[in-house]
Each structure stands twice: as C-alpha cells, then as structure tokens.
C-alpha positions, 0 to 999 in steps of 0.5 A: 519503434526505435528513435535515434538522436545523437548517440542515444536510442529510445525504444517507444514500445518499452520506453527504454533509453540507451546510450550507445548500447548501455541502458540509462535509467529513467522514471516512468513519467520522465520516459513519457515526457521524453516520448512526447518530445520525440514525437514532435521534434522541433515543435513546442510541447506546452506545459499544459499538454504535458500535464494533461497527457502524462499526469492526466489522472493525477493532481500535480503542479508544474514542478512535477514536469520541471523535475522530469525535465531535470531528470532527462537533461541529467540522463542526456548530459544536457544540463548546461547547453540544452542541446536536446531539450530546449526551454521555451519561456512561458510556453513549454519545451522543444526537442532541438536535435534531429530525430531518426526512426530506425525501425518499427519492430517489436520491443526487446526486453530489458537486459541487465548486461546493459546491452539490448538482446537481439530482436526475436525472429519470426512473425511479430506479436499482436499490436499493443492496444493503447490501454497497455501503453498508458503510464509506462513504468520503467524497471531500469530504475531498479536495475541501475539504482545505487545499492546502499548496503552494509558491508556485511551483506552480499552484493545482489545476485546477477540476473540474466534479464528483466522484462516488463509484462504490463504497461497499465501501472495497475497490475499487481500480485502476478503469479507464474505457471510452473512451466513458465509458459504464462503469467496472471495478474490482478488488474484494474481496467484503465477505462471502466474502473473495473477489476479482473484477472489478466493472463499473459502468455510468455514470451511474446503475448500481451495481457488479456482478460480471462475473467469478467470485470468486477465492480470490486477489486480482485486479488491474489491470483494463483495458478493451479499446478497443472496450469488449467485453473486460476484461484483468486479472491473477490473483495465484494461483500465479505470476500471469497475465493473464486476459481476460473479456467486459466484460458478464459473459456468459462465463468469463475465459480465460488469455492464453497465455504470460503467466505472472507478467504484470501491469498489462495495457494494450490497444493502441488500434487492435490486439488486443494487450496490453502488460504487464510481468513482475517479475524479483524478485516482492515485492521491488522493481519490476524487470522487462521489458515485453512485447507480445503479440497477443490475437486470435489469441494470439501469443508475447510480444515484449520491448519496451525491449530492453536496459533494466536495468528497464522496467515500468508500460506505457502507450499513447498514445491512438492507439496510436502509442507505448508508454511505460514507466518504467525505467532504461537499462543505462548509468551516463550521466546521460541514460540513467537512470530516467525515463518512456521512449517507444517510437514505433510506425510502421504498428503496428510498434515502431521499437525506438527509446527516447526519454527524456521528461524527466518525472522531471527536470521533477518533481524540478526543481519540487520534486514529489519529492526521494528515490529512495523518493518517486520509486518511488511516482510512477505514470504511468497516463493519457495523453490529449489531449497530457497524461500523468496521474500520481499523486505522493506528497507527505507522507502524501497522493498527488495527481493531476497532469497534465503536457504531452507534445509530439509529440516525446514530451518533456514541457514546461511546468508540472505541473498539480495536479488534486486537493488530497487528504489521503490517497492518490489512485492509478492515474488513468485517462482516457476519450476524453472526458477523464473521470478515474477514480481510486482513493482510499486511506487507509493507516495503517502501524502496529505490532500484536501477536499472541498466539502462539496467534493468538487475540488481535490488538491495534493498539499506540499509535505515533507518526504516520507510516508505520512500517517495519522494526519492532524491539522490546525484549525486555520488549516495552515499547519499539520502534524503527522507520523513519518515512517521510514523502514529501518528507522523509528517512527517520527512525529513531524510538525510542519506548515502546509507552505512546504517549508520549515518542517521539523521532527519534534519526536521520534522513537516509540511515538505515535498519534500526534495531535496538533493544538487548534492554533498550531502552537504545540503537538501532543503525542503518545510515547510508550513508557514500558507498558504505559501510554504516556502523553507528551506535549512539545512546541510546534517548532521543537524543544523540550517535551512536557509530560501531560499524563503518565498513563492515559492513552493515545491522543485523538482531539483537542478541545477548541480552546486547547485546554483539554485533550481527548484520548482513547485507552488501550484494553478491551473495550477501549474507552475515550477519556479526557485530560486537562493539559495544565494539571494532568488530571484525567478520567475516562469519559465515553464508556460502553460496556461491550464496544470499544470507542474511538475517534472523538470529534467535538462540536461545542456550542459553549465552553464545555457544552455541545456534542461529540461524534465518535465510532464504536466497534459494534462487531468484529467486521463493522463500525458504527458512528454515534453522537452524544451530548456534552455537558462539562466532562461528565460521562454521557449515559449510553442511553443518550447516544444517537446512532448516526449510521446503522451499524451494518457497514464499516463507518469511521472517522466522523468529523462535524461540518462547520455548522454542526448540521452534518457529519463527514466520515469514511465508509467501506459501504461500497467496498472502497474507502470513500468519504460520505456525508450524513445530514443531521437535524440541527435541533436533535442531531438525529440523522436526516435521510441517507448518507451521500457520497462526497468523493469516491476513491475506487481507482487502484492508483489513488486509495484513501489510506489503503496501504497503511491500515494502522488505526487512525491512519485514515482519519479525516480532519476538517479545518478552514472549510476543507477535509484533510486526509492521507491519500495513497498514490500508487503505480504498480506493474508486473515484471519477469526476472530471470536469474543468471545461472551460477558459474 
C-alpha cells in the first residue's frame, strides 16, 4: 500500500519513504513510528501506544520515541512548523496533513538509483503474514549513509538494486543458491522463541520454514551446489551438522561424526562438506578445518594439518581450492595469520598451503589496525576472481571484494561495495554475481536486573560498544572497556546518571575495575610481555603503577586496599596485590586448572569466603568457593564445588547476605543467569540452581557477540545484578551489483 502526503510517498509494505521519486533514508524504528501515524491521520497516537507497539519487546525510555520523531521531522523538512507531525502536549503526536491511499499493490524493491522500479506484472504474490512485518529494518540507511573514507580508497562500487528479503529482524547468515533462484537464512520464530531454517524463493517469494523449530539456535545454512539440500549447524548439546531437503519435504538428518562442527560449506562438484571444529568453545576462534564426504558419509579428514588454528572454510567456485583463515605453527612472519588456500588436484587435496597475503593487503590500506579488528573480518564469498568479505570500521561493517589470482595471491585495491552505518556480515555470492548479506544493528550496553529476576532495566551509558563492566558498591558509577574498530581500546569511567563520563586510559589497556566507592579505576596495561596494573582517578589524571607484572585486575577488597587479579600462563592463577605497597603474590592455585573471576564475601577485615570458577575441562567451567583467612592460599582440599562441572558456569557473585551465588551458565544452550542457594554455615550448595533470568531471544543476548574473557561478567551492587547485554536486529538482503561499463 502506497500512502501519499504532500510531495512524499510511503510504502507500507517495505516501510520505504520517497520524496517525489527519490529515496529518503529512515531507521527501522522511525519508519514504524511513521507508519502508525499514517494509519490514523488527524488522531492522537499516545506515547504509550508507540512504546508498546514499536518497542514491544525492548526496554526503552520515552527519549527513544523523541529521537524517532526528530529523525522523521528532519527527513520531512518539518522541524520548524510541524506541518506533518504535530506534538500534542503530555499525550503524544498527531499526523496533521491529509493522507491519500494511492494503491494496494505489492511492494517494490529498493532501487539504488533513487527511483522505485516499475511494479511487477502478473498475479501478486501471497499476502505477507504479520510475523514478517514485525520490526521492519530499512536498508535505506545503508544506501544513503555518508561514506567517511580515506582519500586513498576507491569509492563504493555501484549496485543495481537492494531488496530486503525478510522483515523479522532475526534472520541471519543468508546463503543464495548458485542459480540465484532462492535464499535460505537462519532465523528465530517471532512468537515461539524457537529457531529454524527459512527459505525464500526469488524474486517474489516470502520466507517459509523448511526445518522443524528447535529449542536451540541453528546457524550457518549452506545450499548444496545442485540446490537440493541445505547443511546447517545445530547448537544443541555439543553442536553438530544437519542436512535437510531444501524444499522442506523431509526431516533433517545429522552428518555422522560432525560433533561441534560449524560453518559447513559444500564442495562444488562433489558431495562433500568442509566445516571447522572449535577447540575452545565460547572463548575464541581456535579450531581445525575438516573435510567429510556426505554420500555416502565418510570419516572427517583434517585439512591445514599442522596449523596452530584454522577456521571459516570457503571453496573456490569450481571446487579446485579450499580457503581458510588461520595461523601456521611458526613464529616466522610469513607464516602468521592470514587467509590460506589449499589447492585440490583431480578432487584430491594437494596438502600444500598457500598464503594469499589478504590481511597484509588490508592492513596496508588502513582497513584494520588492531588484532581485535582483524578478528572481526570475515571472508565468506569467492566469485569470478574475487574474494568477498566483511570489514568492521568504527561501529559499522561493510562489504568489500578483493581480486585473487590464479596463483591464489591477492592483488590490486580492495573495492568497497557498500557504505553502511551498521553491521553487514556474511556476504555470499551466487554464480550470477548476486550478493546476499545479513544487516545487523548492535548495541552493547549496561543493564541491571533485580535479584528476583522480575525487573530488567537498560542504563544510560556513553556511546560505543562496552565490555568488561565494573560497578561501584552503591551502584552509581561504573568503569568499562569501550571499543570502536580502528581505534585503541579505551577505559571509560562514568556515573550511571548518563553525564560526565571520561576516557581515563587508552591503548593496550583492558580489564578495568572500579574501586568500591568509585574514586579510582585499576586496569591492566601491557608493557611488552608484562601485565602491569595502573591506578587512575575516576575523573581522570595521572596514573599510578601498582605492579609491574602481576596480572589482569578482577576484584577489589571491600576496603579498596587489596586488588585481586588473574595471571597469564597455563594454568592461570588468582593473585592479590596490596595497592599501597605493590606487594603481590599468587593466592588461588590449582595444579591443573586455570582459575578466574574471584568475588569476595568477607565477614571480617580479611576473613570470609571467595567464589571463583575453574576451567575444569576445555568445554566446561566449574564454580567453587574457598575460605579466606588473611591472604594465605587456601589448599585445594578446602575448595567447595558449587556447580557439578558438567556445564559452562562462570562469573559467580555473592548475594548480599552470602547465602547464595548468582552466576552465568550455558546449561540450557544460552547465556542465562542462575542462582545457587548455599548453606549459610558451611557454604555447601543446597538444592539445584534456579534460573533467575533467561536470555534466549536472538534480539537480546548476554554478552553473545563479544566473547572475550570477562566480557560477560556479572556484578552485584546496591541490590541489583549488572551486566552487558547485546541488543541486535538482523535482517537478510539481496544486493545486485551494477554491470561495469
């Protein structure tokens, strides 16, 4: 349905705004607000109606609505006289201009030329179920965003069209069939909090479920070369690869021996899959790439043998080579991290790895600077002599392509394909050159939760992606890492009032810990290979060196006179340093397990209990408590196991009375918050853990994107639990590059 007012047209189907024939970019929420106003011209839409409809699954304040109104008035050149959007004091807003319905035909795709394409002929497609109209995400921001780019970089390549494929804001990791006839995506059902693989036929189809709905997320769908099957990852249990008919006609079947497999990729010309297996789940991308026959199923064969790590496999279009990201086992510079290619001859691996030089090229062009930026670059497409990749810059990730020669070395200039203001990820390419990509808006911000789990509140914070949150004892101030790609990590100290935040350190800094009363912030700073700890005033100023090489700060004693840290090395240990003198020593030591995340509950100046977690196996974490008597190391025999060590349990914090522990657990497949009751006298666990708050929805995840150690730590202050929560909106898009002149 097209609605007209003044010189503007609004497409209700695609939530697209035009001025005459030119596209006007709007955010997804602003477009939804405009749609509600246009539904009831001349009537007051209350603030409560906006918040309950547009932000129905999100915890926001009224200023979010105010910001959307500001965006709309600016887009409509209505900032001064309120010709279109009128404010009704203390009630809401009214659309004041007449609105005319022009037609009720199907929506048209977004055109990068600024002109809506002609409407398709023939019978209209099926009506869109309301679930696909929930939370529309507008790619116009991508197409019209101002591209801040160094003069040495080329302008973005032109695209012929961009079409949104889904409207649920939960669709991710799309793949396109080689002939471009359909797309599959991994998505979350908006009603049932279940997950499945969806198929959308092109050009006029709508997403339909082709797998059962699962309790645990499914990921990384990949279409077979003949288009008949889809391989994908199930995250249930240890995770494994499943294969389903692409038309939804049968049930998915597991690929034997594919436990913990991820990112399956079909080999063109053969019924075989390459995928990779993570060595340390949920911590970092360290793994091995495997190749496995599908018909009939064979045993997995390791590729890139001898590499320290290899992951994210990608096939050449003709199946003649397999690419993976990784690092060879060598300290020699030309054997370090890069995109590596393993050629195949007559369908058999040559077991000779060739370094492409991709990351040297990207770095020389200023497209990344830090190791953390590098880790967020994904290479997911290979077509017509080009690698297609997503590169994070600032708070946005854009799509590039880089030429790769017959000798498997990259050359030339990386060519930008998009100019986005948010995250574009996982580009995949069909044989016709069509691109599909996931468009994600990500906000990492502090939230707090009541101890009974009933009240969840987003807190004011400085802009940026926040990580490793630390909170003062009254709960009125915090310190955190602030991350912006292309810039050093910074330490932020700020009050929760939302005003007066200050960057107090930047560079090779991490693990900020605010003192209990909020007067100072300690943080780790790397001095060569040494882990030094500095202390800086909350409001900024000269830093004081506490220790030259002790470890990464974790927790202050209640009086603020001692600081607990964890060391490097294997196994890692927890130590204690006296702030005034700099004297330090290792304190919690296990001969086999690394220990982390100490949290104190003291009943005297230096007596009480400490909770922490141990890396008891490569894929599980176990929580313990131990007695504190001064700072003498408690023997391992005195450690009390709070959890059974069979799941991933971490980040323990004591309840205010010391009769229970709150912690983060992956026991149900998601990062959720649990509470374990303790015997007040012995501190042994009493009963089973109870869930305090689940975070199963794909749109809100407990530190789900930033998996660095300590990123998802819990903090308890002022009777609330504090943590970083990721808020994400993801959709799938089809991009068609314009032919070169």
